[in-house]
MDAnalysis code that builds the backbone (N, CA, C; Angstrom):
import MDAnalysis as mda
import numpy as np

u = mda.Universe.empty(648, n_residues=216, atom_resindex=np.repeat(np.arange(216), 3), trajectory=True)
u.add_TopologyAttr("name", ["N", "CA", "C"] * 216)
u.add_TopologyAttr("resid", np.arange(1, 217))
u.add_TopologyAttr("resname", ["UNK", "UNK", "UNK", "UNK", "UNK", "UNK", "UNK", "UNK", "UNK", "UNK", "UNK", "UNK", "UNK", "UNK", "UNK", "UNK", "UNK", "UNK", "UNK", "UNK", "UNK", "UNK", "UNK", "UNK", "UNK", "UNK", "UNK", "UNK", "UNK", "UNK", "UNK", "UNK", "UNK", "UNK", "UNK", "UNK", "UNK", "UNK", "UNK", "UNK", "UNK", "UNK", "UNK", "UNK", "UNK", "UNK", "UNK", "UNK", "UNK", "UNK", "UNK", "UNK", "UNK", "UNK", "UNK", "UNK", "UNK", "UNK", "UNK", "UNK", "UNK", "UNK", "UNK", "UNK", "UNK", "UNK", "UNK", "UNK", "UNK", "UNK", "UNK", "UNK", "UNK", "UNK", "UNK", "UNK", "UNK", "UNK", "UNK", "UNK", "UNK", "UNK", "UNK", "UNK", "UNK", "UNK", "UNK", "UNK", "UNK", "UNK", "UNK", "UNK", "UNK", "UNK", "UNK", "UNK", "UNK", "UNK", "UNK", "UNK", "UNK", "UNK", "UNK", "UNK", "UNK", "UNK", "UNK", "UNK", "UNK", "UNK", "UNK", "UNK", "UNK", "UNK", "UNK", "UNK", "UNK", "UNK", "UNK", "UNK", "UNK", "UNK", "UNK", "UNK", "UNK", "UNK", "UNK", "UNK", "UNK", "UNK", "UNK", "UNK", "UNK", "UNK", "UNK", "UNK", "UNK", "UNK", "UNK", "UNK", "UNK", "UNK", "UNK", "UNK", "UNK", "UNK", "UNK", "UNK", "UNK", "UNK", "UNK", "UNK", "UNK", "UNK", "UNK", "UNK", "UNK", "UNK", "UNK", "UNK", "UNK", "UNK", "UNK", "UNK", "UNK", "UNK", "UNK", "UNK", "UNK", "UNK", "UNK", "UNK", "UNK", "UNK", "UNK", "UNK", "UNK", "UNK", "UNK", "UNK", "UNK", "UNK", "UNK", "UNK", "UNK", "UNK", "UNK", "UNK", "UNK", "UNK", "UNK", "UNK", "UNK", "UNK", "UNK", "UNK", "UNK", "UNK", "UNK", "UNK", "UNK", "UNK", "UNK", "UNK", "UNK", "UNK", "UNK", "UNK", "UNK", "UNK", "UNK", "UNK", "UNK", "UNK", "UNK", "UNK"])
u.atoms.positions = np.array([
    [23.817, 143.867, 129.686],
    [24.260, 143.632, 131.055],
    [25.279, 142.525, 131.148],
    [25.280, 141.611, 130.208],
    [26.263, 140.444, 130.248],
    [27.699, 140.997, 129.955],
    [27.753, 141.932, 129.037],
    [28.982, 142.390, 128.631],
    [29.837, 143.090, 129.800],
    [29.088, 144.000, 130.559],
    [29.825, 144.635, 131.650],
    [30.220, 143.619, 132.705],
    [29.357, 142.618, 132.986],
    [29.657, 141.640, 133.966],
    [30.976, 140.873, 133.524],
    [31.021, 140.494, 132.183],
    [32.138, 139.699, 131.774],
    [33.475, 140.597, 131.899],
    [33.224, 141.854, 131.606],
    [34.422, 142.711, 131.757],
    [34.997, 142.788, 133.210],
    [34.025, 142.908, 134.056],
    [34.334, 143.014, 135.446],
    [35.025, 141.578, 135.883],
    [34.496, 140.490, 135.398],
    [35.119, 139.221, 135.779],
    [36.481, 139.154, 135.237],
    [36.709, 139.575, 133.946],
    [37.991, 139.589, 133.237],
    [38.996, 140.431, 134.104],
    [38.552, 141.614, 134.567],
    [39.482, 142.489, 135.311],
    [39.806, 141.899, 136.585],
    [38.893, 141.209, 137.266],
    [39.117, 140.564, 138.464],
    [40.103, 139.373, 138.452],
    [39.962, 138.620, 137.264],
    [40.813, 137.429, 137.033],
    [42.295, 138.018, 136.729],
    [42.405, 139.040, 135.930],
    [43.636, 139.620, 135.635],
    [44.280, 140.193, 136.953],
    [43.470, 140.826, 137.819],
    [44.020, 141.389, 139.042],
    [44.543, 140.279, 139.973],
    [43.755, 139.237, 139.997],
    [44.177, 138.142, 140.869],
    [45.424, 137.426, 140.312],
    [45.494, 137.379, 138.972],
    [46.703, 136.810, 138.352],
    [47.987, 137.536, 138.651],
    [47.865, 138.905, 138.558],
    [49.021, 139.794, 138.922],
    [49.339, 139.660, 140.395],
    [48.361, 139.614, 141.270],
    [48.635, 139.536, 142.638],
    [49.250, 138.139, 142.998],
    [48.780, 137.056, 142.364],
    [49.414, 135.770, 142.634],
    [50.750, 135.684, 142.162],
    [51.068, 136.291, 141.033],
    [52.369, 136.227, 140.384],
    [53.344, 136.952, 141.406],
    [52.935, 138.064, 141.882],
    [53.909, 138.787, 142.789],
    [54.042, 138.080, 144.045],
    [53.037, 137.289, 144.458],
    [53.138, 136.566, 145.672],
    [54.056, 135.358, 145.593],
    [53.882, 134.596, 144.502],
    [54.685, 133.295, 144.248],
    [55.952, 133.605, 143.689],
    [56.101, 134.695, 142.888],
    [57.383, 135.032, 142.234],
    [57.780, 136.464, 142.603],
    [58.026, 136.804, 143.816],
    [58.431, 138.227, 144.164],
    [59.758, 138.652, 143.455],
    [59.857, 139.941, 143.280],
    [61.081, 140.488, 142.685],
    [62.235, 140.282, 143.710],
    [63.534, 140.282, 143.199],
    [64.670, 140.160, 144.044],
    [64.643, 141.321, 145.082],
    [64.267, 142.453, 144.652],
    [64.153, 143.620, 145.583],
    [63.338, 143.342, 146.854],
    [62.123, 142.823, 146.499],
    [61.162, 142.508, 147.612],
    [61.694, 141.436, 148.493],
    [62.352, 140.415, 147.844],
    [62.936, 139.261, 148.623],
    [63.915, 139.899, 149.564],
    [64.842, 140.716, 149.093],
    [65.901, 141.297, 150.050],
    [65.226, 142.083, 151.119],
    [64.279, 142.970, 150.854],
    [63.656, 143.742, 151.828],
    [63.066, 142.856, 152.951],
    [62.328, 141.745, 152.410],
    [61.821, 140.872, 153.345],
    [62.792, 140.233, 154.375],
    [63.915, 139.873, 153.834],
    [64.886, 139.289, 154.656],
    [65.532, 140.275, 155.617],
    [65.778, 141.411, 155.122],
    [66.223, 142.443, 156.093],
    [65.285, 142.769, 157.278],
    [64.063, 142.773, 156.950],
    [63.013, 143.037, 157.950],
    [63.020, 141.781, 158.870],
    [63.042, 140.669, 158.357],
    [63.147, 139.465, 159.265],
    [64.419, 139.529, 160.151],
    [65.559, 139.982, 159.614],
    [66.675, 140.121, 160.398],
    [66.518, 141.057, 161.521],
    [65.893, 142.227, 161.185],
    [65.627, 143.191, 162.414],
    [64.800, 142.613, 163.451],
    [63.858, 141.771, 163.050],
    [62.931, 141.178, 164.064],
    [63.737, 140.086, 164.752],
    [64.551, 139.390, 164.138],
    [65.378, 138.431, 164.916],
    [66.405, 138.991, 165.889],
    [66.884, 140.147, 165.480],
    [67.867, 140.763, 166.400],
    [67.183, 141.610, 167.554],
    [65.911, 141.704, 167.503],
    [65.184, 142.396, 168.589],
    [64.744, 141.428, 169.745],
    [64.650, 141.818, 170.974],
    [64.241, 140.990, 172.078],
    [63.647, 141.779, 173.111],
    [62.694, 141.126, 173.808],
    [61.954, 141.824, 174.873],
    [62.602, 141.555, 176.246],
    [62.378, 142.429, 177.172],
    [62.977, 142.272, 178.567],
    [62.508, 140.960, 179.155],
    [61.286, 140.423, 178.800],
    [60.843, 139.274, 179.391],
    [61.480, 137.948, 178.856],
    [62.212, 138.022, 177.729],
    [62.782, 136.880, 177.134],
    [64.042, 136.467, 177.949],
    [64.203, 135.178, 178.125],
    [65.255, 134.595, 178.843],
    [66.512, 134.383, 178.223],
    [67.552, 133.850, 178.826],
    [68.773, 133.606, 178.241],
    [68.801, 132.721, 176.927],
    [68.065, 131.542, 177.079],
    [68.028, 130.652, 175.976],
    [67.336, 131.202, 174.770],
    [66.078, 131.753, 174.921],
    [65.562, 132.393, 173.617],
    [66.416, 133.391, 173.061],
    [67.129, 134.235, 173.852],
    [68.087, 135.267, 173.276],
    [69.178, 134.595, 172.528],
    [69.764, 133.548, 173.134],
    [70.829, 132.843, 172.526],
    [70.419, 132.186, 171.184],
    [69.232, 131.620, 171.119],
    [68.713, 131.084, 169.878],
    [68.544, 132.176, 168.787],
    [68.085, 133.331, 169.168],
    [68.024, 134.445, 168.258],
    [69.383, 134.870, 167.770],
    [70.382, 134.908, 168.659],
    [71.632, 135.433, 168.161],
    [72.203, 134.305, 167.173],
    [71.968, 133.080, 167.408],
    [72.495, 132.036, 166.526],
    [71.782, 132.123, 165.127],
    [70.493, 132.496, 165.246],
    [69.767, 132.586, 163.940],
    [70.232, 133.764, 163.144],
    [70.821, 134.800, 163.703],
    [71.295, 135.935, 162.889],
    [72.340, 135.300, 161.866],
    [73.072, 134.313, 162.164],
    [74.035, 133.700, 161.307],
    [73.389, 133.250, 159.914],
    [72.169, 132.928, 159.949],
    [71.510, 132.429, 158.752],
    [71.408, 133.476, 157.709],
    [71.639, 134.801, 158.068],
    [71.533, 135.979, 157.187],
    [72.887, 136.463, 156.572],
    [73.971, 135.722, 157.115],
    [75.332, 136.238, 156.842],
    [76.123, 135.333, 156.107],
    [77.116, 135.657, 155.338],
    [78.017, 134.744, 154.746],
    [79.083, 134.453, 155.824],
    [79.849, 133.353, 155.597],
    [80.904, 133.056, 156.616],
    [82.011, 134.076, 156.835],
    [82.214, 134.786, 155.697],
    [83.280, 135.756, 155.772],
    [82.828, 137.241, 155.890],
    [81.616, 137.410, 156.369],
    [80.962, 138.726, 156.463],
    [81.905, 139.713, 157.258],
    [81.776, 141.013, 156.863],
    [82.508, 142.125, 157.634],
    [81.486, 143.191, 157.900],
    [81.460, 143.573, 159.158],
    [80.597, 144.659, 159.636],
    [81.442, 145.712, 160.254],
    [81.459, 146.837, 159.601],
    [82.190, 148.061, 160.059],
    [81.460, 148.919, 160.984],
    [81.918, 148.898, 162.182],
    [81.223, 149.766, 163.210],
    [82.043, 151.032, 163.462],
    [81.383, 152.174, 163.294],
    [82.053, 153.401, 163.469],
    [81.048, 154.371, 164.234],
    [81.099, 154.165, 165.577],
    [80.156, 154.877, 166.434],
    [80.845, 156.028, 167.097],
    [80.183, 157.225, 167.101],
    [80.679, 158.416, 167.672],
    [81.048, 158.075, 169.188],
    [82.283, 158.478, 169.595],
    [82.749, 158.261, 170.971],
    [83.497, 157.033, 171.123],
    [83.480, 156.163, 170.181],
    [84.198, 154.885, 170.281],
    [85.198, 154.720, 169.153],
    [86.223, 153.950, 169.343],
    [87.190, 153.608, 168.222],
    [86.472, 152.722, 167.141],
    [86.702, 152.938, 165.929],
    [86.144, 152.162, 164.869],
    [86.581, 150.730, 165.026],
    [85.624, 149.811, 164.741],
    [85.842, 148.366, 164.833],
    [85.192, 147.761, 163.685],
    [85.862, 146.604, 163.216],
    [85.348, 145.750, 162.098],
    [85.170, 144.359, 162.675],
    [83.961, 143.852, 162.635],
    [83.620, 142.430, 163.006],
    [83.861, 141.608, 161.660],
    [84.703, 140.640, 161.741],
    [85.101, 139.743, 160.661],
    [84.638, 138.387, 160.912],
    [83.848, 137.850, 160.119],
    [83.352, 136.365, 160.239],
    [82.031, 136.323, 160.930],
    [81.227, 135.314, 160.445],
    [80.013, 135.042, 161.059],
    [80.058, 134.808, 162.482],
    [80.903, 133.974, 162.950],
    [81.082, 133.627, 164.390],
    [81.314, 134.816, 165.366],
    [82.219, 135.807, 164.791],
    [82.430, 137.040, 165.564],
    [81.225, 137.837, 165.705],
    [80.484, 137.975, 164.693],
    [79.150, 138.766, 164.740],
    [78.202, 138.049, 165.675],
    [78.124, 136.785, 165.614],
    [77.146, 136.052, 166.545],
    [77.592, 136.311, 167.963],
    [78.891, 136.191, 168.264],
    [79.431, 136.436, 169.626],
    [79.123, 137.857, 170.127],
    [79.353, 138.799, 169.249],
    [79.051, 140.159, 169.521],
    [77.498, 140.416, 169.904],
    [76.708, 139.777, 169.169],
    [75.211, 139.839, 169.449],
    [74.908, 139.166, 170.758],
    [75.570, 138.042, 170.987],
    [75.329, 137.313, 172.318],
    [75.696, 138.228, 173.544],
    [76.748, 138.935, 173.332],
    [77.201, 139.868, 174.331],
    [76.169, 141.025, 174.555],
    [75.740, 141.542, 173.496],
    [74.789, 142.633, 173.570],
    [73.520, 142.162, 174.234],
    [73.056, 140.880, 173.910],
    [71.847, 140.351, 174.434],
    [71.992, 140.105, 175.883],
    [73.128, 139.920, 176.430],
    [73.350, 139.663, 177.785],
    [73.424, 140.990, 178.655],
    [73.916, 142.038, 177.894],
    [74.067, 143.272, 178.605],
    [72.787, 144.109, 178.659],
    [71.995, 143.999, 177.563],
    [70.879, 144.878, 177.514],
    [69.617, 144.253, 178.067],
    [68.688, 145.071, 178.597],
    [67.362, 144.659, 179.115],
    [66.498, 144.172, 177.816],
    [66.527, 144.935, 176.900],
    [65.835, 144.610, 175.649],
    [66.252, 145.517, 174.445],
    [65.787, 145.162, 173.369],
    [66.208, 145.943, 172.175],
    [65.124, 145.746, 171.061],
    [64.781, 146.898, 170.501],
    [63.816, 146.863, 169.294],
    [64.711, 147.500, 168.115],
    [64.891, 146.692, 167.208],
    [65.643, 147.144, 165.983],
    [64.755, 147.209, 164.803],
    [64.759, 148.297, 164.023],
    [63.992, 148.456, 162.939],
    [64.874, 148.908, 161.735],
    [64.433, 148.470, 160.545],
    [65.180, 148.913, 159.320],
    [64.166, 149.758, 158.515],
    [64.323, 150.893, 158.339],
    [63.456, 151.859, 157.698],
    [63.917, 152.364, 156.353],
    [62.913, 152.631, 155.361],
    [63.232, 153.224, 154.086],
    [64.342, 152.367, 153.436],
    [64.055, 151.169, 153.156],
    [65.007, 150.183, 152.494],
    [64.949, 150.404, 151.072],
    [65.942, 150.814, 150.483],
    [66.173, 150.895, 149.028],
    [67.114, 149.840, 148.509],
    [66.807, 149.120, 147.555],
    [67.595, 148.085, 146.919],
    [68.082, 148.347, 145.606],
    [69.391, 148.259, 145.284],
    [69.879, 148.393, 144.009],
    [70.587, 147.080, 143.621],
    [70.143, 146.465, 142.477],
    [70.772, 145.197, 141.980],
    [71.834, 145.486, 141.037],
    [72.861, 144.697, 141.076],
    [74.004, 144.742, 140.199],
    [73.519, 144.183, 138.897],
    [74.268, 144.425, 137.772],
    [73.765, 143.876, 136.454],
    [73.771, 142.356, 136.378],
    [74.590, 141.719, 137.254],
    [74.605, 140.249, 137.183],
    [73.445, 139.597, 137.974],
    [72.740, 140.448, 138.668],
    [71.578, 139.988, 139.538],
    [71.888, 138.983, 140.535],
    [73.218, 138.950, 140.901],
    [73.779, 138.115, 141.952],
    [74.240, 138.817, 143.158],
    [74.359, 140.048, 143.079],
    [74.797, 140.976, 144.133],
    [73.879, 142.211, 144.187],
    [73.872, 142.782, 145.400],
    [72.968, 143.982, 145.566],
    [73.404, 144.770, 146.709],
    [72.996, 146.038, 146.752],
    [73.260, 146.992, 147.889],
    [71.908, 147.423, 148.318],
    [71.706, 147.234, 149.699],
    [70.477, 147.851, 150.316],
    [70.911, 149.056, 151.217],
    [70.343, 150.183, 150.863],
    [70.557, 151.366, 151.701],
    [69.308, 151.561, 152.660],
    [69.568, 151.761, 153.856],
    [68.445, 151.877, 154.820],
    [68.884, 152.568, 156.045],
    [67.957, 152.821, 156.850],
    [68.079, 153.577, 158.082],
    [67.807, 152.651, 159.282],
    [68.744, 152.429, 160.080],
    [68.565, 151.487, 161.221],
    [68.169, 152.384, 162.435],
    [67.171, 151.849, 163.161],
    [66.753, 152.564, 164.316],
    [66.748, 151.565, 165.551],
    [67.386, 151.793, 166.600],
    [67.533, 151.054, 167.746],
    [66.905, 151.749, 168.954],
    [66.030, 151.012, 169.586],
    [65.316, 151.618, 170.771],
    [65.547, 150.611, 171.980],
    [65.843, 151.245, 173.103],
    [66.130, 150.364, 174.308],
    [64.921, 150.664, 175.273],
    [64.278, 149.703, 175.860],
    [63.141, 149.855, 176.691],
    [63.537, 150.865, 177.867],
    [62.583, 151.700, 178.206],
    [62.648, 152.647, 179.292],
    [63.630, 153.733, 179.079],
    [64.133, 153.851, 177.858],
    [65.064, 154.974, 177.557],
    [64.315, 156.033, 176.603],
    [64.497, 157.185, 176.966],
    [63.888, 158.271, 176.113],
    [64.437, 158.404, 174.656],
    [65.726, 158.219, 174.559],
    [66.390, 158.464, 173.290],
    [66.377, 157.076, 172.529],
    [66.494, 157.274, 171.225],
    [66.725, 156.111, 170.316],
    [67.863, 156.536, 169.386],
    [68.592, 155.543, 168.868],
    [69.701, 155.805, 167.923],
    [69.298, 155.464, 166.536],
    [69.789, 156.380, 165.566],
    [69.453, 156.319, 164.221],
    [70.761, 156.300, 163.344],
    [71.046, 155.442, 162.484],
    [72.187, 155.445, 161.633],
    [71.825, 154.921, 160.218],
    [72.367, 155.519, 159.344],
    [72.163, 155.082, 157.860],
    [73.340, 154.002, 157.585],
    [72.859, 152.914, 156.855],
    [73.772, 151.826, 156.504],
    [73.670, 151.415, 155.054],
    [74.720, 150.858, 154.574],
    [74.736, 150.128, 153.345],
    [74.996, 148.732, 153.560],
    [73.983, 147.892, 153.179],
    [74.166, 146.367, 153.312],
    [74.394, 145.885, 152.078],
    [75.507, 145.122, 151.809],
    [75.855, 144.570, 150.696],
    [75.511, 142.979, 150.743],
    [74.857, 142.450, 149.655],
    [74.340, 141.079, 149.735],
    [74.808, 140.394, 148.500],
    [74.955, 139.064, 148.614],
    [75.293, 138.183, 147.615],
    [74.300, 136.953, 147.583],
    [73.842, 136.654, 146.286],
    [72.940, 135.491, 146.215],
    [73.827, 134.186, 146.067],
    [73.578, 133.332, 147.045],
    [74.246, 132.021, 147.239],
    [73.243, 131.008, 147.363],
    [73.195, 130.101, 146.392],
    [72.273, 128.919, 146.426],
    [70.835, 129.443, 146.581],
    [70.487, 130.588, 145.785],
    [69.152, 131.053, 145.783],
    [68.764, 131.786, 147.009],
    [69.710, 132.057, 147.891],
    [69.475, 132.774, 149.201],
    [70.294, 134.041, 149.149],
    [69.789, 135.266, 149.587],
    [70.487, 136.436, 149.674],
    [71.101, 136.521, 151.009],
    [72.471, 136.710, 151.089],
    [73.176, 136.639, 152.404],
    [74.009, 137.951, 152.449],
    [74.145, 138.518, 153.582],
    [74.915, 139.819, 153.791],
    [76.408, 139.462, 153.895],
    [77.212, 140.027, 153.075],
    [78.605, 139.821, 153.223],
    [79.392, 141.130, 153.570],
    [78.729, 142.334, 153.690],
    [79.433, 143.541, 154.155],
    [78.308, 144.471, 154.614],
    [78.580, 145.166, 155.772],
    [77.795, 146.264, 156.100],
    [78.732, 147.535, 156.568],
    [78.260, 148.673, 156.041],
    [79.052, 149.909, 156.292],
    [78.121, 151.004, 156.661],
    [78.656, 151.784, 157.702],
    [77.886, 153.001, 158.087],
    [78.000, 154.039, 157.000],
    [76.960, 154.867, 156.899],
    [77.083, 155.966, 155.851],
    [77.117, 157.184, 156.611],
    [78.138, 158.047, 156.249],
    [78.279, 159.250, 156.906],
    [77.577, 160.470, 156.221],
    [76.401, 160.399, 156.076],
    [75.701, 161.507, 155.370],
    [74.711, 162.315, 156.226],
    [74.420, 161.816, 157.459],
    [73.599, 162.561, 158.368],
    [74.366, 163.669, 159.003],
    [73.777, 164.880, 158.898],
    [74.506, 166.131, 159.511],
    [73.493, 167.009, 160.010],
    [74.035, 168.134, 160.667],
    [73.145, 169.027, 161.293],
    [72.267, 169.711, 160.324],
    [72.659, 169.727, 159.017],
    [71.729, 170.305, 158.019],
    [70.427, 169.629, 157.893],
    [70.279, 168.396, 158.237],
    [69.179, 167.672, 158.229],
    [68.049, 168.291, 159.044],
    [68.430, 168.939, 160.146],
    [67.512, 169.435, 161.071],
    [66.867, 170.776, 160.488],
    [67.284, 171.251, 159.532],
    [66.694, 172.461, 158.922],
    [65.446, 172.023, 157.954],
    [65.350, 170.726, 157.717],
    [64.234, 170.382, 156.768],
    [63.525, 169.209, 157.218],
    [62.746, 169.316, 158.354],
    [62.016, 168.143, 158.934],
    [61.027, 167.506, 158.013],
    [60.718, 168.186, 156.912],
    [59.615, 167.678, 155.973],
    [60.268, 166.777, 154.945],
    [61.553, 166.552, 154.967],
    [62.237, 165.685, 153.959],
    [62.472, 164.387, 154.531],
    [61.528, 163.443, 154.407],
    [61.754, 161.967, 154.629],
    [62.579, 161.712, 155.892],
    [63.747, 161.233, 155.638],
    [64.637, 160.708, 156.735],
    [64.866, 161.866, 157.776],
    [64.872, 163.109, 157.237],
    [65.193, 164.262, 158.210],
    [64.399, 164.179, 159.500],
    [63.113, 163.769, 159.311],
    [62.239, 163.695, 160.524],
    [62.730, 162.687, 161.610],
    [63.396, 161.691, 161.154],
    [64.047, 160.735, 162.005],
    [65.425, 161.265, 162.400],
    [66.157, 161.640, 161.318],
    [67.674, 161.940, 161.574],
    [67.880, 163.092, 162.559],
    [66.891, 164.039, 162.564],
    [67.160, 165.280, 163.288],
    [66.901, 164.979, 164.855],
    [66.439, 163.859, 165.091],
    [66.187, 163.505, 166.537],
    [67.488, 162.981, 167.208],
    [68.203, 162.179, 166.506],
    [69.409, 161.587, 167.047],
    [70.502, 161.468, 166.045],
    [71.071, 162.493, 165.576],
    [72.186, 162.403, 164.505],
    [73.416, 161.884, 165.297],
    [73.952, 160.872, 164.854],
    [75.320, 160.380, 165.384],
    [76.340, 161.263, 164.887],
    [77.497, 161.045, 165.364],
    [78.742, 161.718, 165.027],
    [78.794, 163.120, 165.404],
    [78.506, 164.077, 164.520],
    [78.820, 165.500, 164.692],
    [77.710, 166.271, 165.319],
    [76.409, 165.784, 165.310],
    [75.456, 166.614, 165.923],
    [74.242, 165.740, 166.396],
    [74.511, 164.732, 167.381],
    [73.464, 163.986, 167.913],
    [72.440, 164.902, 168.596],
    [71.193, 164.623, 168.290],
    [70.102, 165.484, 168.756],
    [69.256, 164.639, 169.782],
    [69.035, 165.231, 170.849],
    [68.179, 164.517, 171.922],
    [66.644, 164.612, 171.479],
    [65.882, 163.519, 171.651],
    [64.628, 163.409, 171.394],
    [63.791, 164.273, 172.271],
    [62.835, 165.104, 171.794],
    [62.047, 165.965, 172.563],
    [60.603, 165.448, 172.459],
    [59.799, 165.622, 173.543],
    [58.502, 165.189, 173.669],
    [57.596, 166.069, 172.677],
    [58.016, 167.415, 172.492],
    [57.294, 168.230, 171.753],
    [57.351, 167.843, 170.228],
    [58.571, 167.343, 169.792],
    [58.769, 166.870, 168.467],
    [58.081, 165.687, 168.165],
    [57.999, 164.768, 169.170],
    [57.287, 163.542, 168.960],
    [55.752, 163.826, 168.903],
    [55.221, 164.854, 169.530],
    [53.811, 165.187, 169.389],
    [53.521, 165.857, 168.115],
    [54.498, 166.643, 167.604],
    [54.206, 167.399, 166.319],
    [55.407, 167.309, 165.519],
    [55.674, 166.324, 164.653],
    [56.886, 166.129, 163.861],
    [56.933, 167.196, 162.769],
    [55.934, 168.110, 162.520],
    [55.973, 169.027, 161.483],
    [56.688, 170.378, 161.905],
    [56.974, 170.435, 163.223],
    [57.693, 171.651, 163.717],
    [59.124, 171.430, 163.529],
    [59.863, 172.466, 163.606],
    [61.306, 172.453, 163.491],
    [62.051, 171.674, 164.553],
    [63.287, 171.210, 164.300],
    [63.867, 170.341, 165.305],
    [64.678, 171.146, 166.394],
    [64.879, 172.440, 166.171],
    [65.561, 173.206, 167.134],
    [67.108, 172.974, 167.081],
    [67.831, 173.475, 167.971],
    [69.253, 173.487, 167.938],
    [69.725, 172.148, 168.474],
    [70.690, 171.402, 167.762],
    [71.144, 170.102, 168.277],
    [71.957, 170.295, 169.457],
    [71.969, 169.271, 170.306],
    [72.929, 169.315, 171.463],
    [73.716, 168.022, 171.518],
    [74.998, 168.261, 172.051],
    [75.844, 167.037, 172.023],
    [75.471, 166.148, 173.195],
    [75.420, 164.877, 172.961],
    [75.047, 163.968, 174.021],
    [76.031, 162.811, 174.143],
    [76.129, 162.146, 175.251],
    [77.005, 161.099, 175.406],
    [76.592, 159.896, 174.671],
    [77.567, 159.020, 174.184],
    [77.278, 157.824, 173.557],
    [76.249, 156.961, 174.386],
    [75.364, 156.247, 173.736],
    [74.410, 155.426, 174.564],
    [75.098, 154.301, 175.318],
    [74.629, 153.960, 176.420],
    [75.199, 152.998, 177.411],
    [75.275, 151.640, 176.842],
    [74.453, 151.393, 175.844],
    [74.285, 149.981, 175.354],
    [75.331, 149.613, 174.308],
    [76.114, 150.649, 173.812],
    [77.050, 150.450, 172.764],
    [78.364, 150.022, 173.378],
])
């Protein structure tokens, strides 16, 4: 009886050791994912939040960016625009927070690829933006480029990825397609339907062209 107990105790100690190691010494990929999720939460705000809390959140966004960050915006229906510099990004976020009632920003399916030097990385993800009281939500795939500076991962470049297309709607069982087929930007934006929300395993149907969202 003693031997099985000892084996169980040894397995428990090893398991706790592995868990503790991952907790105290997370991989760079997990650190980057955690920072990006924190960024999404920081950029989100409720309708009940006042001007001062929103302003503080906009300022905090700068903590995730390099001073020379570049964010390329290429939204269907609008001229392409590039935000250059941390200050310009913060000002743009302040303006959005003043215009919008609220915003819920989510980063989904974050995949991180480290460069060989372990000092730069690319995070591919799907951004989902939801506005309170609006039926539709916006989905766009992005590449976030990060650089490790003084042990902190900071974003120095963000680019939209032009991979979502009408073809995604023919395969709703393939990961991102379930999200993408609801609101594809650019060539085939699809309006969200209550039937699809109730049963995501059914087909997406024919895409329809929609006007750009009012909050952009």
